[in-house]
C-alpha positions in Angstrom: -13.0 -9.3 13.1 -10.6 -7.1 14.9 -10.4 -3.3 14.6 -7.2 -3.4 12.5 -8.6 -5.8 10.0 -11.8 -3.7 9.7 -9.7 -0.7 9.0 -7.8 -2.5 6.3 -11.0 -3.7 4.6 -12.6 -0.3 4.8 -9.5 1.3 3.2 -9.5 -1.2 0.4 -13.2 -1.0 -0.3 -13.1 2.8 -0.4 -10.3 2.8 -2.9 -11.6 0.0 -5.1 -15.1 1.3 -5.2 -14.2 4.9 -5.9 -14.3 5.9 -9.5 -10.9 6.5 -11.0 -9.6 8.3 -14.0 -8.5 5.7 -16.6 -4.9 5.8 -17.8 -4.1 4.9 -21.3 -1.6 2.1 -22.1 0.6 4.8 -23.7 0.7 6.7 -20.4 1.8 3.7 -18.3 5.5 3.4 -17.4 5.5 -0.4 -17.8 8.4 -2.0 -16.1 9.0 -5.7 -14.4 11.4 -8.5 -15.3 10.0 -10.9 -18.0 11.7 -14.3 -18.7 14.2 -13.6 -16.0 16.0 -16.0 -13.6 16.9 -15.5 -10.0 20.0 -13.5 -9.3 21.9 -12.8 -6.1 22.2 -9.5 -4.2 25.7 -10.6 -3.4 26.5 -10.2 -7.1 24.5 -6.9 -7.2 24.9 -5.5 -3.6 23.9 -2.0 -4.7 20.3 -3.0 -5.4 17.4 -1.8 -3.3 13.6 -2.0 -3.5 11.2 0.9 -2.9 8.1 0.0 -0.9 4.8 1.7 -0.3 4.9 1.1 3.5 1.8 1.6 5.6 2.3 -1.8 7.3 2.3 -0.5 10.8 -0.9 1.4 10.5 -3.2 -0.3 7.9 -1.2 -3.4 7.0 -0.9 -2.3 3.4 2.5 -2.7 1.7 3.9 -3.4 -1.7 7.2 -2.9 -3.5 6.7 -0.6 -6.5 10.1 0.4 -7.8 13.8 -0.4 -7.6 16.9 1.7 -7.0 20.6 1.6 -6.1 22.8 2.6 -3.1 24.9 5.7 -3.6 26.0 5.9 0.1 24.4 5.0 3.5 21.8 7.8 3.2 21.1 8.1 -0.5 19.3 5.9 -3.1 19.2 6.5 -6.9 15.9 5.7 -8.7 13.6 7.0 -11.4 11.7 10.4 -11.0 8.4 8.9 -12.0 8.6 6.6 -9.0 8.4 9.5 -6.5 7.1 12.5 -8.3 3.4 13.5 -8.3 1.7 10.9 -6.1 1.8 12.2 -2.6 0.4 9.0 -1.1 3.3 7.0 -2.5 6.1 9.3 -1.5 4.7 10.0 1.9 4.9 6.3 2.8 8.0 5.3 0.7 10.5 3.1 2.5 13.6 1.4 1.2 14.5 -2.2 1.5 18.3 -2.5 1.0 19.7 -5.6 -0.7 16.4 -7.4 -0.8 16.8 -11.0 -2.2 13.3 -12.2 -1.4 10.2 -10.1 -0.5 9.5 -12.2 2.5 12.6 -10.9 4.2 10.9 -7.6 5.2 8.9 -9.6 7.8 11.4 -12.0 9.3 14.4 -14.1 8.4 13.5 -16.3 5.4 15.2 -19.5 4.2 18.5 -18.6 5.8 18.3 -14.9 4.7 18.4 -12.2 7.3 15.4 -9.9 7.8 15.7 -6.6 5.9 14.5 -3.6 7.8 12.5 -0.9 5.9 14.0 2.6 6.1 11.8 5.7 5.5 12.5 8.2 2.8 12.7 11.8 4.0 13.9 13.9 1.1 13.2 13.5 -2.6 15.2 15.1 -5.5 14.6 15.1 -9.2 15.5 17.5 -12.0 13.3 20.5 -12.8 13.3 19.3 -16.4 11.6 15.9 -15.7 8.3 15.5 -17.5 5.9 12.7 -16.5 4.7 12.2 -20.1 4.6 9.2 -22.5 4.5 11.5 -25.5 7.8 13.1 -24.3 9.3 9.7 -23.4 9.9 10.7 -19.7 12.9 13.0 -20.1 15.4 13.3 -17.2 13.6 10.4 -15.4 16.1 10.3 -12.5 15.7 10.9 -8.8 17.6 10.6 -5.5 15.9 9.7 -2.1 17.6 10.7 1.1 16.7 8.4 4.0 15.8 9.2 7.6 18.3 6.6 8.9 21.4 5.1 7.3 21.5 1.8 5.6 23.9 -0.8 7.1 26.1 -0.9 4.1 29.8 -0.4 3.2 31.5 1.4 0.4 31.8 -1.9 -1.4 28.0 -2.0 -1.7 27.7 1.4 -3.4 26.7 1.5 -7.1 29.6 1.9 -9.4 28.2 4.6 -11.7 29.3 4.9 -15.4 31.2 8.0 -16.4 31.3 9.7 -19.8 34.7 8.1 -20.4 33.1 4.7 -20.0 30.7 5.3 -23.0 33.4 4.6 -25.5 33.5 1.0 -24.3 29.8 0.2 -23.6 27.9 2.5 -26.0 28.2 0.0 -28.9 25.2 -1.6 -30.6 24.9 -5.2 -29.4 26.7 -4.7 -26.1 25.1 -7.1 -23.6 23.8 -5.6 -20.3 21.9 -7.0 -17.3 18.8 -5.5 -15.7 17.4 -6.7 -12.3 14.3 -6.1 -10.2 11.4 -7.4 -8.1 8.7 -6.4 -10.6 6.1 -8.4 -12.5 7.2 -11.4 -14.5 4.7 -10.5 -17.3 2.0 -7.8 -17.7 -0.3 -7.7 -14.6 1.1 -10.9 -13.0 4.0 -11.9 -10.8 5.0 -15.5 -10.1 8.0 -15.0 -7.9 9.1 -12.9 -4.9 12.8 -13.5 -5.6 15.1 -11.0 -7.2 15.1 -11.5 -11.0 17.6 -10.6 -13.7 17.8 -10.8 -17.5 20.2 -9.9 -20.3 19.4 -7.4 -23.0 21.5 -5.9 -25.8 22.0 -2.3 -26.7 20.2 -0.8 -29.7 20.9 2.4 -31.6 18.3 5.2 -31.3 17.3 4.6 -34.9 16.6 0.9 -34.2 14.1 1.8 -31.4 12.3 4.6 -33.2 9.0 4.0 -31.4 10.7 4.8 -28.0 11.5 8.3 -29.2 14.5 8.6 -26.9 17.0 11.4 -26.5 20.8 11.3 -26.3 20.4 11.0 -22.5 18.6 7.7 -22.8 19.3 4.1 -23.8 17.1 1.5 -25.4 17.7 -2.3 -25.3 16.2 -5.4 -26.8 15.8 -8.8 -25.2 15.9 -12.2 -26.9 12.7 -13.9 -27.8 11.6 -16.7 -25.5 9.6 -19.4 -27.3 8.1 -20.7 -24.1 6.5 -17.4 -23.0 6.2 -15.9 -26.4 7.7 -12.7 -25.1 11.0 -10.8 -25.3 13.3 -10.7 -22.3 12.2 -7.5 -20.7 11.5 -5.2 -17.8 7.9 -4.7 -16.6 5.8 -2.9 -14.0 7.7 -2.6 -10.7 11.2 -2.6 -12.1 11.2 1.1 -12.7 14.1 3.0 -11.0 16.2 -0.2 -10.9 19.6 -0.6 -12.4 20.9 -1.6 -15.8 24.4 -3.0 -15.4 27.3 -3.4 -17.9 30.1 -5.8 -17.0 33.4 -4.1 -17.8 35.5 -7.3 -17.4 36.1 -6.8 -13.7 32.9 -5.4 -12.1 29.3 -4.4 -12.8 29.0 -0.8 -13.7 25.5 0.9 -13.5 24.9 2.5 -16.9 21.2 3.0 -16.7 18.0 3.5 -14.7 14.9 1.6 -15.8 12.4 4.1 -17.1 9.8 2.7 -19.5 8.9 0.2 -22.1 6.1 -0.9 -24.5 2.6 -1.1 -22.9 2.8 -4.9 -23.1 5.8 -6.2 -21.2 8.0 -8.2 -23.5 5.9 -7.3 -26.6 7.4 -9.5 -29.4 6.3 -7.1 -32.0 7.9 -4.0 -30.4 11.1 -2.6 -31.8 12.6 -2.4 -28.3 12.1 -4.1 -24.9 13.1 -1.4 -22.4 14.3 2.2 -22.2 16.7 3.6 -19.6 18.1 6.9 -18.4 21.8 7.0 -19.1 23.6 7.5 -15.8 26.8 8.9 -17.2 24.9 12.0 -18.5 23.8 12.9 -14.9 27.0 12.5 -12.9 27.2 16.2 -12.2 23.6 16.4 -11.0 24.1 13.4 -8.8 27.2 14.9 -7.3 25.4 18.2 -6.6 22.6 16.4 -4.7 25.1 14.4 -2.6 27.1 17.5 -1.8 24.0 19.4 -0.6 23.9 21.9 -3.4 20.3 21.0 -4.6 17.1 21.8 -2.8 14.8 18.8 -2.3 11.5 18.8 -4.2 9.8 17.0 -1.4 10.4 16.7 2.4 8.5 14.1 4.4 8.6 13.8 8.2 7.0 11.3 10.6 4.5 14.1 11.5 3.5 14.2 7.9 2.8 10.5 7.8 0.9 10.4 11.1 -1.3 13.3 10.0 -1.7 12.6 6.3 -5.2 12.2 4.7 -5.9 12.0 1.0 -8.3 15.0 1.3 -5.4 17.2 2.3 -3.7 16.8 -1.1 -4.5 19.2 -3.9 -4.9 16.2 -6.2 -7.3 13.7 -4.6 -5.6 10.3 -4.7 -8.8 8.7 -6.1 -8.5 10.8 -9.3 -4.8 10.3 -9.9 -4.4 7.6 -12.5 -1.1 6.2 -11.2 -1.9 6.5 -7.5 -5.4 5.1 -7.7 -4.5 2.2 -9.9 -1.6 1.5 -7.5 -3.9 1.5 -4.6 -6.3 -0.9 -6.3 -3.5 -3.3 -6.8 -2.2 -2.8 -3.3 -5.6 -3.8 -2.0 -5.7 -6.9 -4.2 -2.2 -7.9 -3.0 -3.2 -7.3 0.6 -6.4 -9.3 0.4 -4.4 -12.1 -1.1 -1.7 -12.0 1.5 -3.4 -10.9 4.7 -3.4 -14.3 6.4 0.4 -14.3 6.3 0.6 -10.7 7.5 -1.7 -10.7 10.4 -1.3 -12.6 13.7 
């Protein structure tokens, strides 16, 4: 056993065997594509994946949220993807236009390798609340990158405006959500980008979601094979909800949360989203440099970070600890393909 492998196993065993605070199902932001089919990043070139990226040091990695390209240096995502858990945001990297997860290592089946780019500044509103009982208000964030993405203006997300609402904010409007998340609760049977169609509900129709006027809720069709509704699930958070206006896909939402069981056929909604049009002024202020970042991460921070330095030990953080448990399970299952 080499030193690197020993380090990896030690990290995993420390995390898995450390007691963690249990999180309730109500408190989980449950978000991955259920009943989806493979979609192309050429159709949705603004899509990115957020990765926990400790690959160079410990070998641990995992995509954990989605996002979209605003310009070469900025990515739009959900606040709950980056707020609170210092271990995640310290090692967050972006994989632009990721079609298949194997592309982060090498070219794959004719697809070019996708280079991970470190996040350096993290922005989200002061009014964001990481709470299920409050339905995650203002769950929107922007990540500024250390290096630019190799993209053009044609790849930028086309964000909905308030004037667009008159055309899409109609009950029954079909919309498309995409992501690299789980394909059902606690499992994932594909590494390819997935998408599914849902239809817009009124706030009254999705009463259990308890959403505000700045949020949208949608319902997916029932799939008789899986017994589940077409839905998002864990790992799709922060990713885009698109509306096709007849000529192009417009991003109208950011995946925020859903029922504790992904695709729950008994729930009155499948997924809830932050409505992008309501935040255009805040987005513009961040891009113009008029907002102070909540978090700044440097390479020095990553090289010198230890969990004990954080005010909230990562082993007692429900989201971070559970995330580390699953990162270890994923690594143990994949390590033969990751190590020489």
